SETIVEX-598653 format. One record per residue (C-alpha): residue number from 1; z, y, x. Coordinates in steps of 0.2 Angstrom, whole numbers. Layout:
   k    c3    c2    c1
 NUM     Z     Y     X
...
//
This chain:
   k    c3    c2    c1
   1     0     0     0
   2    -5    17     7
   3     5    33     6
   4    -8    41    -5
   5    -5    27   -18
   6    14    30   -19
   7    19    42   -33
   8    36    46   -40
   9    43    57   -54
  10    59    66   -56
  11    69    70   -71
  12    76    88   -71
  13    87    84   -86
  14    97    72   -76
  15   113    77   -68
  16   109    67   -53
  17   103    79   -38
  18    85    77   -34
  19    88    70   -17
  20    98    56   -25
  21    84    53   -38
  22    71    51   -24
  23    83    39   -15
  24    85    29   -31
  25    66    28   -35
  26    61    22   -18
  27    75    10   -17
  28    71     3   -34
  29    52     2   -29
  30    57    -8   -13
  31    68   -20   -24
  32    55   -23   -37
  33    41   -26   -24
  34    31   -11   -28
  35    34    -6   -10
  36    32   -20     3
  37    38   -21    21
  38    26   -11    32
  39    20     0    17
  40    19    18    22
  41    28    31    12
  42    23    50    11
  43    28    61    24
  44    43    73    20
  45    31    88    20
  46    19    79     9
  47    31    73    -4
  48    40    90    -4
  49    24    98    -8
  50    19    86   -21
  51    36    87   -30
  52    38   106   -28
  53    54   104   -18
  54    62   111    -2
  55    59   100    13
  56    77    98    16
  57    79    89    -1
  58    67    76     3
  59    73    74    21
  60    91    71    14
  61    84    57     3
  62    74    49    17
  63    89    50    29
  64    99    41    16
  65    86    28    15
  66    84    26    33
  67   102    25    36
  68   104    11    23
  69    89     1    31
  70    76     3    17
  71    64    14    28
  72    60    14    46
  73    53    30    55
  74    39    26    67
  75    35    43    75
  76    16    47    73
  77    13    31    63
  78    24    39    49
  79    38    32    39
  80    37    14    33
  81    47     1    22
  82    58    -9    34
  83    56   -28    35
  84    74   -30    29
  85    71   -17    14
  86    69   -30     0
  87    84   -40     5
  88    95   -25     7
  89    89   -18   -10
  90    92   -34   -19
  91   110   -34   -14
  92   113   -19   -25
  93   103   -24   -40
  94   107   -36   -54
  95   100   -53   -52
  96    94   -65   -65
  97   105   -72   -79
  98   116   -86   -74
  99   132   -90   -64
 100   128   -78   -50
 101   126   -63   -62
 102   143   -66   -69
 103   151   -62   -52
 104   161   -46   -54
 105   154   -30   -46
 106   167   -25   -33
 107   159    -9   -30
 108   162    -2   -47
 109   176    11   -49
 110   187     9   -64
 111   197    24   -70
 112   214    27   -62
 113   210    14   -49
 114   222    15   -34
 115   217    16   -16
 116   200    24   -17
 117   194    41   -10
 118   183    52   -21
 119   167    42   -19
 120   157    56   -28
 121   162    68   -14
 122   157    58     1
 123   144    67    12
 124   131    54    10
 125   116    65    16
 126   126    70    32
 127   131    52    35
 128   113    46    33
 129   107    59    46
 130   120    53    58
 131   116    35    55
 132    98    38    56
 133   100    47    73
 134   109    32    80
 135    96    20    74
 136    81    31    80
 137    89    33    98
 138    91    16   105
 139   100    24   120
 140   114    30   109
 141   118    13   103
 142   124    -2   113
 143   116   -18   108
 144   128   -30   116
 145   144   -37   108
 146   157   -23   103
 147   172   -21   114
 148   186   -31   106
 149   198   -16   106
 150   185    -4    99
 151   171     8   105
 152   179    19   119
 153   171    35   110
 154   179    31    94
 155   196    28   102
 156   194    45   111
 157   190    53    95
 158   205    46    86
 159   217    50    99
 160   211    68    99
 161   212    69    80
 162   230    62    80
 163   236    75    93
 164   230    89    82
 165   233    83    64
 166   248    72    66
 167   257    78    81
 168   255    61    90
 169   249    62   108
 170   242    46   115
 171   229    40   127
 172   213    32   120
 173   218    16   128
 174   233    15   116
 175   221    15   101
 176   215    -2    94
 177   201    -2    81
 178   203   -14    67
 179   194   -20    51
 180   207   -13    39
 181   226   -13    36
 182   227   -31    34
 183   218   -34    51
 184   230   -21    59
 185   245   -31    52
 186   237   -47    58
 187   235   -40    75
 188   253   -34    76
 189   260   -50    69
 190   250   -61    81
 191   256   -50    96
 192   274   -48    91
 193   280   -61    79
 194   286   -79    81
 195   291   -92    69
 196   306   -87    58
 197   306   -69    65
 198   313   -57    52
 199   303   -42    46
 200   309   -27    36
 201   298   -23    21
 202   300    -9     9
 203   307   -14    -9
 204   297    -9   -19
 205   282    -9    -7
 206   264   -14    -4
 207   264   -33   -10
 208   251   -39     3
 209   263   -34    18
 210   276   -47    14
 211   263   -60    10
 212   254   -58    27
 213   269   -58    38
 214   275   -73    30
 215   258   -81    32
 216   262   -80    51
 217   278   -89    49
 218   290   -74    49
 219   302   -70    35
 220   300   -54    25
 221   317   -46    21
 222   316   -33     7
 223   325   -17    11
 224   328    -5    -4
 225   320    12    -5
 226   328    27   -13
 227   324    46   -15
 228   326    48     4
 229   315    33     8
 230   320    16    17
 231   339    13    17
 232   340     9    35
 233   359     5    34
 234   355    -8    21
 235   341   -16    32
 236   354   -17    46
 237   366   -26    35
 238   353   -38    29
 239   344   -42    45
 240   351   -33    60
 241   340   -43    73
 242   323   -41    64
 243   308   -40    75
 244   298   -28    65
 245   300   -15    51
 246   285   -10    41
 247   287     7    33
 248   276    21    24
 249   287    36    29
 250   275    50    25
 251   272    45     7
 252   281    29     2
 253   270    16    -6
 254   272    16   -21
 255   287    28   -25
 256   279    43   -15
 257   295    49    -7
 258   295    54    11
 259   307    46    24
 260   321    59    27
 261   323    65    45
 262   341    58    47
 263   334    41    42
 264   319    43    53
 265   331    45    68
 266   342    31    62
 267   327    19    61
 268   321    24    78
 269   338    22    85
 270   340     4    77
 271   323    -1    84
 272   327     5   102
 273   344    -3   102
 274   338   -20    97
 275   321   -21   105
 276   312   -21    88
 277   296   -12    83
 278   292    -1    68
 279   274    -2    61
 280   271    15    53
 281   258    13    39
 282   251    31    37
 283   239    26    24
 284   237    43    15
 285   247    55    25
 286   232    67    27
 287   234    72     9
 288   249    84     6
 289   248    98    -7
 290   264   107    -3
 291   265   114    14
 292   257   105    30
 293   255    87    32
 294   272    79    39
 295   272    74    57
 296   270    56    60
 297   286    46    63
 298   277    40    79
 299   278    58    85
 300   297    57    86
 301   297    41    96
 302   303    43   114
 303   307    25   117
 304   290    17   113
 305   295     7    98
 306   283    14    85
 307   265     7    81
 308   256    20    71
 309   243    13    59
 310   229    23    51
 311   214    19    41
 312   197    27    37
 313   196    18    20
 314   206    32    11
 315   198    47    20
 316   180    41    21
 317   174    25    12
 318   183     8    10
 319   166    -1    13
 320   167     4    31
 321   181    -8    34
 322   188     2    48
 323   206     6    53
 324   216     8    69
 325   233     6    77
 326   241    16    91
 327   253     6   101
 328   266    11   114
 329   259    11   132
 330   270    -3   138
 331   263   -14   124
 332   244   -11   128
 333   242   -26   139
 334   249   -38   126
 335   237   -30   112
 336   222   -31   124
 337   226   -50   126
 338   227   -53   108
 339   211   -44   104
 340   202   -53   118
 341   208   -70   110
 342   206   -67    92
 343   196   -51    88
 344   177   -50    90
 345   176   -32    88
 346   171   -21    73
 347   152   -17    70
 348   146    -6    84
 349   135     5    73
 350   149    10    61
 351   160    14    75
 352   147    25    83
 353   143    34    67
 354   162    37    64
 355   164    43    82
 356   150    56    80
 357   157    61    63
 358   174    65    71
 359   168    72    87
 360   156    85    79
 361   170    92    68
 362   164    84    51
 363   179    73    49
 364   192    88    50
 365   181    98    37
 366   180    83    26
 367   198    80    25
 368   202    99    22
 369   189    99     8
 370   196    83     0
 371   214    90     1
 372   208   104   -10
 373   198    93   -22
 374   212    81   -24
 375   225    95   -28
 376   214   100   -42
 377   210    83   -49
 378   229    78   -48
 379   233    94   -58
 380   220    90   -71
 381   227    72   -74
 382   245    78   -75
 383   240    92   -87
 384   230    79   -98
 385   244    67   -98
 386   257    80  -103
 387   245    86  -117
 388   242    69  -124
 389   259    61  -122
 390   271    75  -122
 391   289    69  -119
 392   284    50  -121
 393   281    49  -102
 394   286    58   -87
 395   276    61   -71
 396   286    59   -55
 397   276    72   -45
 398   278    71   -26
 399   271    82   -13
 400   256    72    -8
 401   247    56    -9
 402   232    49   -19
 403   241    42   -34
 404   253    47   -48
 405   269    38   -53
 406   272    39   -72
 407   289    35   -78
 408   291    27   -95
 409   306    30  -107
 410   318    17  -114
 411   315    -2  -111
 412   296    -1  -110
 413   287   -16  -102
 414   276    -8   -88
 415   267   -25   -85
 416   262   -26  -104
 417   256    -8  -104
 418   246   -11   -88
 419   238   -26   -97
 420   234   -16  -112
 421   226    -2  -101
 422   216   -16   -92
 423   209   -22  -108
 424   203    -5  -111
 425   195    -4   -94
 426   208     7   -86
 427   215     1   -69
 428   233     6   -70
 429   246    -4   -60
 430   264    -9   -66
 431   277    -3   -54
 432   286   -19   -57
 433   272   -29   -48
 434   277   -20   -32
 435   295   -25   -32
 436   302   -39   -22
 437   321   -41   -25
 438   327   -24   -31
 439   324   -21   -50
 440   315    -5   -53
 441   314     8   -67
 442   298     4   -77
 443   283    14   -71
 444   264    15   -69
 445   253    19   -55
 446   238    29   -58
 447   224    34   -45
 448   217    52   -48
 449   205    54   -34
 450   189    49   -44
 451   194    58   -60
 452   180    72   -60
 453   189    86   -69
 454   199    92   -84
 455   187    85   -97
 456   187    68   -90
 457   205    68   -87
 458   208    72  -106
 459   196    59  -111
 460   205    46  -100
 461   222    51  -106
 462   217    49  -124
 463   209    32  -121
 464   225    26  -113
 465   235    32  -128
 466   223    23  -139
 467   225     7  -129
 468   244     7  -130
 469   243    11  -149
 470   232    -4  -152
 471   245   -16  -144
 472   258   -12  -157
//
């Protein structure tokens, strides 16, 4: 198929930007076989002229298509459909009826879903340009196996970012790149824990943490959390010789409280005195809406006892499967040995693009933009909940984070309410599902980052009210 035979129409009545419409039309043509591997597509200048658009609009669409592997730029030979295009395209399109089509679409975002950044606000065009640049310039991308501990350029970028944003000074060699929080915890457990070692876990706390440490043969010891965070004295009473404490000090998951300074110092003193380590999970510490982000617990560490864990899933995209952990300098050789034995490294292209994104200043600007966006979206959801429910529920508003904790009056069953919301397509979570040993006051956890505005928030609040009314 020649470039002159390719035609495409746009719909000005759609809310979708023109560059996204071009992207979708070309992607669908590749998936349907109307564009085949090797087919040439129009030049940016030619398509922009045909559609009456600015060249930058078409360029943004082509960068996205190139970055995702549908198109391949070939210099003077033009831009052609890549050989992997049809296979890549079919991964994102519904298949024929049958068992395969019944599999859930894990990419879909359900209202109030936890743990997701604002997917509609991700800078796709910029990301596509950075990815395309890496793909076009073979000298900028290493073709061998990735380094087990991470791309040195990404490790340098992370270290520089932490020094500025979290008050944490570290050498790039102390940064280990992982494939997400679970991989980070796995790396720590393989390096530090032995059979029957005790590990403090927050109660209530993120459920997979206890499951994963116990999968390594250790024993998770639930330690209660109150308005000042982890009750360190209670942890010492329950397991004074624990090898590890896993905490979320900046924004406790799920209660949202910050670990008070006296308890931070108490926790560090306990670890230093017993030879234990503290894993600081700073999963959404960038997002604080009252004052500046809190300094990392690791920035107070003078004895080399804190492992600082961060993730790109909450600030960029979960699909990147990229996170990191910063370890004390004396523990670096042990982690290098674990990585060499058990970790094949993260995808080189993804690491390279994230490094470029950070080194060129885009990451800091994106976080700042998201902080303002999330503050507005959080306010819209809170206002809608108050308008629809009034005194029938209470929002336990905290200074930061990416979710809300809604408290329920009386003896409400938060699990039953979460199931009713689920049947209505709303992805709330019951606070009771996050408890270990300590009973909790009933509550519900709501993500607000993908609620587009006041109108959407009001619609969702009314849908939630209707779902709960139907259960009675």
